[in-house]
VOPA-30308 format. One record per residue: residue number from 1; residue in one letter; x negated, y negated, z of N, C-alpha, C, CB in turn. Coordinates in steps of 0.2 Angstrom, whole numbers. Each point is the difference from the previous one (the first is absolute). Glycine has a CB too. Example, Ala and Ser with C-alpha at 12.3 -4.5 7.8 and 13.67 -1.06 7.14 Angstrom:
2
PT  marba  vexse  n.east  n.north   n.up  ca.east  ca.north  ca.up  c.east  c.north   c.up  cb.east  cb.north  cb.up
PT      1      a     -66       28     39        4        -6      0      -4       -6      0        9         6      6
PT      2      s      -7      -11    -10       -4        -6      1       4       -5      3       -6         3    -10
END
This chain:
164
PT  marba  vexse  n.east  n.north   n.up  ca.east  ca.north  ca.up  c.east  c.north   c.up  cb.east  cb.north  cb.up
PT      1      d      -8      -20   -114        7         2     -2       2        5      6       -2        -1    -13
PT      2      f       7       -1     17        3         4      5       7        3     -3       -5        -7      9
PT      3      t       8        4    -14        6         3     -2       0        5     -5        4       -11      3
PT      4      g     -10       11     -7        0         5     -5       2       -2     -7        2         8      9
PT      5      n      -1      -15     -9        3        -3     -7      -6       -2     -4       10        -4      6
PT      6      n     -16        5     -4       -6        -2     -4      -1       -7      0        1        10     -7
PT      7      k       1      -14     12       -1        -7      1      -3       -2      6       10        -2     -7
PT      8      k     -14       -3      8       -3        -1      6       5       -3      5      -11        -2     -6
PT      9      d      10        4     12        4        -3      6      -4       -4      4        7        10      0
PT     10      i      -5      -14      5       -3        -4      4       0        3      7        3       -10     -7
PT     11      f      -9       10     10       -1         3      7      -3       -6      4       -2        12     -4
PT     12      l       5      -14      9       -2        -5      5      -1        2      7        6        -8     -7
PT     13      k     -12        5     10       -1         2      7      -3       -6      3       -3        12     -4
PT     14      a       6      -13     10       -2        -6      4       0        2      8        5        -8     -9
PT     15      a     -10        6     12        0         1      7       5       -4      4      -12         2     -1
PT     16      s      15        2      6        5        -4      4      -2       -5      4        6        11      0
PT     17      g     -12      -11      2       -3        -6      4       0        2      7        3        -8     -8
PT     18      g       0       14     10        1         2      7      -6        4      2       12         0     -1
PT     19      s     -12        2      7       -6         4      3       1        8     -2       -2        -9      9
PT     20      g       8       11    -11        1         7     -1      -3        3     -6       10        -2      6
PT     21      g     -13       -2    -11       -3         3     -6       5        2     -5       -9         4      7
PT     22      i      15       -7     -7        5         1     -4       0       -4     -6        7         3      9
PT     23      y      -6        0    -15        0        -4     -7       7        0     -3      -12         3     -1
PT     24      f      14       -8     -2        6         0     -4      -1        2     -7        5        -9      7
PT     25      h      -1       13    -10       -1         3     -7       6       -1     -4       -9         8      4
PT     26      r       8       -9    -10        6        -1     -5      -3        3     -7        5       -10      6
PT     27      v       0       14     -9       -1         2     -7       6       -3     -4       -6        11      4
PT     28      i       4      -14     -9        5        -4     -4      -1        3     -8        0       -11      8
PT     29      t       5       12    -11        0         3     -6       5       -5     -5       -2        12      4
PT     30      f       1      -11    -10        4        -3     -5       5        4     -3      -10        -7     -3
PT     31      k      16        5      4        6         4     -2       5       -4     -3       -2         8      9
PT     32      e       4       -7    -15        5        -4     -4      -3       -7      0       10         8      3
PT     33      n     -16       -9     -5       -3        -7      0       1       -4      6        2         0    -12
PT     34      d      -2        3     18        0        -3      6      -4        3      5       12        -4     -2
PT     35      l     -15        1      7       -4         3      5       5        3      5       -9        -8     -1
PT     36      k       7       14      4        4         4      4      -5        3      6        9         3     -9
PT     37      i      -8       -5     15       -4         3      6       3        7      1       -2       -11      5
PT     38      i      -3       16     -6        1         7      1      -3        3      7        1         1    -13
PT     39      f      -5       -5     16       -3         1      6       0       -6      4       -8         9     -5
PT     40      d      12       -9     11        2        -6      4      -2        2      7        9        -4     -8
PT     41      k      -7       -1     12       -1         1      7       2        6      4        0       -12      0
PT     42      n       6       15     -3        2         6      3      -4        6     -2       11        -5      0
PT     43      n     -14        5     -6       -4         5     -2      -7        0      4        6         0    -12
PT     44      n      -8       -6     14       -6        -2      3       0        4      7       -1       -11     -6
PT     45      n       7       13      9        0         4      6      -3        7     -1       10        -7      4
PT     46      g     -10        9    -10       -3         7     -1       3        5      4      -10        -5     -2
PT     47      i       6       10      5        3         5      4       2       -2      7       -8         8     -7
PT     48      e      14       -8      8        2        -2      7      -1        5      5        9        -7     -5
PT     49      v     -13        6     10       -2         4      6       3       -3      6      -10         5     -6
PT     50      v      13       -1     10        2        -2      7      -2        6      4       10        -8     -4
PT     51      g     -10        7     11       -2         5      4       1       -2      7       -7         5     -9
PT     52      y       4        0     13       -1        -1      8      -6        4      2       13        -2      1
PT     53      f     -15       -1      5       -6         4      3       3        5      4       -7       -10      1
PT     54      a       3       16      0        2         6      4      -6        1      4        8         5     -9
PT     55      d      -6        0     14       -5         2      5      -6        3     -4        9         2      9
PT     56      d     -15       -1     -5       -6         3     -3      -3       -4     -6        5        11      4
PT     57      f      -4      -18     -4       -3        -4     -5       2        2     -7      -10        -2      8
PT     58      k      16        2     -9        3         1     -6       5       -5     -3       -1        12      3
PT     59      a       1      -13     -9        5        -5     -3       4        5     -5       -7       -11      1
PT     60      k      14       10      1        5         4     -5       2       -5     -5        4         8     10
PT     61      l      -5       -6    -16        2        -5     -6       5        3     -4      -12        -4      0
PT     62      k      16       -1     -3        5         2     -5      -1       -4     -6        8         3      9
PT     63      f      -9        0    -14       -1        -3     -7       7       -1     -3      -12         4     -2
PT     64      k      15      -10      3        7        -1     -2       2        2     -7        0        -9      9
PT     65      n      -4        6    -14        2         1     -7      -2        6     -2       -1       -12     -2
PT     66      l      -3       16      6       -1         7     -2       4        6      3      -12        -5     -2
PT     67      n      15        2      8        4         5      4      -5        6      3       11        -3     -7
PT     68      k     -17        0      9       -5         5      3      -2       -3      7       -4         3    -12
PT     69      k       2        2     16       -3        -1      6      -7        2      1       12         0      5
PT     70      a     -16       -3      0       -6         2      1      -2       -2      7       -3        -1    -12
PT     71      t      -2        5     15       -3        -1      7      -7       -2     -1        8         8      6
PT     72      l     -10      -14     -4       -6        -2     -1      -4        0      7        4        -8    -10
PT     73      d     -10       10     10       -5         0      6      -3       -7      0       -2        13     -1
PT     74      i       4      -16      7       -3        -7      1      -5        0      6       11        -5     -5
PT     75      s     -14       11      6       -4         0      6      -6       -4     -1        4        11      3
PT     76      v      -6      -13     -9       -6        -4     -1       0       -6      4       -1         5    -11
PT     77      n       7       -8     12        2        -6      4       2        1      7        3        -5    -11
PT     78      k      -4       11     14        3         1      6      -3       -4      6        1        11     -4
PT     79      d      -7      -13      3       -3        -5      6       4       -6      0      -12         5     -1
PT     80      e      13       -8     -5        3        -6     -1       8        0      3       -7        -3    -10
PT     81      y      10        9      8        7         1      2       0        1      7        3         5    -11
PT     82      i      -7       -2     14       -1         1      8      -1       -7      3       -4        12     -1
PT     83      e      -1      -16     -2       -1        -7      3       6       -4      0      -12         1     -4
PT     84      q      16       -1     -2        6        -4     -1       6        3      4       -5        -4    -11
PT     85      d       4        9     14        6         3      4       6        3     -5       -3        -8     10
PT     86      i       1       10    -16        4         3     -4       1        7      2       -3        -8    -10
PT     87      y      -3       11     11       -1         7      3      -3        1      6        0         4    -12
PT     88      n       1        1     16       -4         1      6      -6        5     -2       10        -2      8
PT     89      k     -15        3     -4       -6         4     -1       2        7     -2       -6        -7      8
PT     90      e      12       10     -6        2         6     -2       3        1     -7        2         2     12
PT     91      g      -1       -8    -15        3         0     -7       8       -1      0      -10         7     -3
PT     92      k      13       -9      9        7        -1      1       1       -7     -2        1         9      9
PT     93      m       5      -10    -12        2        -7     -2       2       -4      6        4         4    -11
PT     94      i      -6      -10     12        2        -5      5       5       -5     -3      -11         1      6
PT     95      k       9       -4    -11        5        -5     -3       4        3     -6       -8        -9      3
PT     96      i      13       13     -1        4         4     -4       4       -5     -4        0        10      7
PT     97      d       1      -10    -13        4        -4     -5      -2       -8      0        9         8      3
PT     98      l     -14      -10      0       -2        -7      0      -5       -1     -6        1        -1     12
PT     99      v      -4        6    -14       -5        -1     -6       2        6     -5       -9        -5      7
PT    100      r       9        3    -13        2         5     -5      -4       -1     -7       12         1      5
PT    101      p     -14        5     -8       -4        -1     -6       5       -1     -6       -9         8      5
PT    102      y       6      -12     -9        4        -2     -7      -5       -2     -5       10        -3      7
PT    103      s      -8        3    -13       -4        -2     -6       0       -7     -2        2        12     -4
PT    104      y      -7      -15      2       -1        -6     -3       2        0     -7       -9        -4      9
PT    105      p      10       -1    -13        1         0     -7      -7        1     -3       10        -8      0
PT    106      f     -11        9     -6       -6         1     -4      -6       -5      2        7         5     -9
PT    107      s     -12       -2     11       -6        -5      1      -4        0     -6        0         3     12
PT    108      n       0        3    -16       -3         0     -7       4        4     -4      -11         0      5
PT    109      l      12       -3    -11        4         3     -6      -4       -1     -6       11        -2      6
PT    110      e     -12        7    -10       -4        -1     -6       4        4     -6      -11        -2      6
PT    111      a      10       -1    -12        2         4     -6      -5        5     -2        6       -10     -4
PT    112      v      -3       16      3       -5         6     -2       4        4     -5       -6         0     11
PT    113      d       3        2    -16        3         5     -5      -1        7      3       -2        -8    -10
PT    114      y       6       10     15       -1         6      4      -1        6     -4        7        -6      9
PT    115      n      -2        7    -14       -1         6     -4      -2       -1     -7        9         4      7
PT    116      q     -13      -10     -8       -3        -1     -7       4        1     -6      -10         4      6
PT    117      d      17       -7     -5        4         0     -6       1       -7     -3        6        10      5
PT    118      g     -10      -15     -3        1        -7     -2       5       -4      3       -3         5    -11
PT    119      k       7       -2     16        5        -4      4      -3        0      7       10         4     -7
PT    120      y     -10      -10     10       -3        -1      6       5        2      6       -7        -9     -5
PT    121      e       4       11     10        4         1      7      -3       -5      5        2        13     -3
PT    122      l       1      -13      9       -3        -4      5      -2        5      6        8       -10     -3
PT    123      r     -14        9      5       -3         3      6      -1       -5      5       -6         9     -7
PT    124      g       9       -7     13        0        -5      6      -2        3      6        9        -6     -5
PT    125      i     -12        2     10       -2         2      6       4       -4      5      -12         3     -4
PT    126      q      15        0      9        3        -3      6      -3        2      6       11        -1     -7
PT    127      r     -10       -3     12       -2         2      7       6        2      4      -10        -8     -1
PT    128      i       9       13      5        5         2      5      -4       -3      7        6        10     -6
PT    129      i      -2      -14      9       -3        -3      6       4        3      6       -3       -11     -5
PT    130      g      -1       11     11        2         4      6       3       -5      5       -8         9     -2
PT    131      a       4      -11      7        3        -4      6       0       -7     -2       -5         8      8
PT    132      y       1      -10    -12        0        -7     -2      -3       -1     -7       -2        -4     12
PT    133      g       2       -2    -15       -2        -1     -7      -7        2     -2        8        -9      0
PT    134      a     -13        9      5       -7         2     -2      -1        7      2       -4       -12      2
PT    135      d       9       16      0       -1         7      2       2        4     -6        2        -3     12
PT    136      t      -6        4    -17        1         4     -6       0        7      2       -4        -9     -8
PT    137      i       9       13      8        0         7      1      -1        5     -6        6        -3     11
PT    138      s      -4        0    -17        0         4     -6       0       -5     -6        6        10      6
PT    139      e      -7       -7    -12        1        -4     -6       4        5     -4      -11        -7      1
PT    140      v      15        4     -5        4         4     -5      -2       -3     -7       10         2      8
PT    141      e     -12        3    -12       -1        -1     -7       6        3     -5      -13        -1      2
PT    142      s      15       -3     -6        6         2     -4      -1       -2     -8        8         0     10
PT    143      v      -6        4    -14        0        -2     -7       7        0     -3      -11         5     -1
PT    144      w      13      -11     -2        7        -1     -3       0       -1     -7        2        -5     11
PT    145      r       3        8    -14        1        -1     -8       7       -3     -1       -8        10     -2
PT    146      y       8      -14     -3        6        -4     -2       3        5     -5       -4       -12      3
PT    147      e      10       14     -1        4         4     -5       8       -1      1       -9         9      0
PT    148      d      13       -9     -5        7        -1      1       2       -6      4        1        12     -1
PT    149      e      -5      -17      0        0        -7      2       0        0      8        7        -3    -10
PT    150      k     -11        7     13       -2         0      7      -7        3      1       13         1      3
PT    151      w     -15       -2      3       -7         3      2       1        6      3       -5       -11      1
PT    152      n       2       16     -3        0         7      3      -7        2      3        9         3     -9
PT    153      i      -8        1     14       -6         2      4      -3        6     -4        4        -5     11
PT    154      l     -10        5    -13       -4         6     -3      -4        4      5        0        -7    -11
PT    155      n      -3        3     16       -5         3      4       0       -4      7       -7         5    -10
PT    156      v       6       -1     15        0        -4      7      -5        4      4       11        -5     -1
PT    157      n     -16        2      4       -4         3      6      -1       -5      5       -5         8     -8
PT    158      y       4       -5     14       -2        -4      6      -6        3      3       12        -4      2
PT    159      t     -15        0      2       -6         2      3       0       -2      8       -7        -2    -11
PT    160      t       3        5     15       -1        -2      7      -7       -1      1       10         7      3
PT    161      y     -12       -9      3       -7        -2      2      -2        6      5        2       -13     -2
PT    162      l      -8       15      0       -4         5      4      -5       -4      5        1         9     -9
PT    163      k      -3      -15      6       -5        -4      4       1       -7     -2       -8         9      1
PT    164      k       8      -14      3        0        -7     -2      -6       -4      3       13         1      0
END
């Protein structure tokens, strides 16, 4: 039950089939004796993150639907970035504006009763990629609650890598 009406809802999850580890998710509820999709492909985008690389092996990120910014240390990948001519050995950008970090849709989404009230929330994981699809520079975990006929963010955190 995601809506709080004490009726079971339907949660669907299917792999996209691509190499990015992306899954498609839907939540369907019964409303007025009809099925209604309340979590669709737009919701599956989760936290929208865009950004750019900066000198000293940093990624400047903007969490669009949160109106927050963060700087991420990506030096764990510096050898690869130097080898790919994205940065020089001194940490200065070479390929300015040719590569940009951004978030993928949810790779994992699960139903959880986050606050133990009998109404389920969704907890999801998304990858933030750097120079290319296999270059995961961060993961974003978010918890969403369905209220007032929309999904609201309860909690968000992101991580960086110290060693890969």
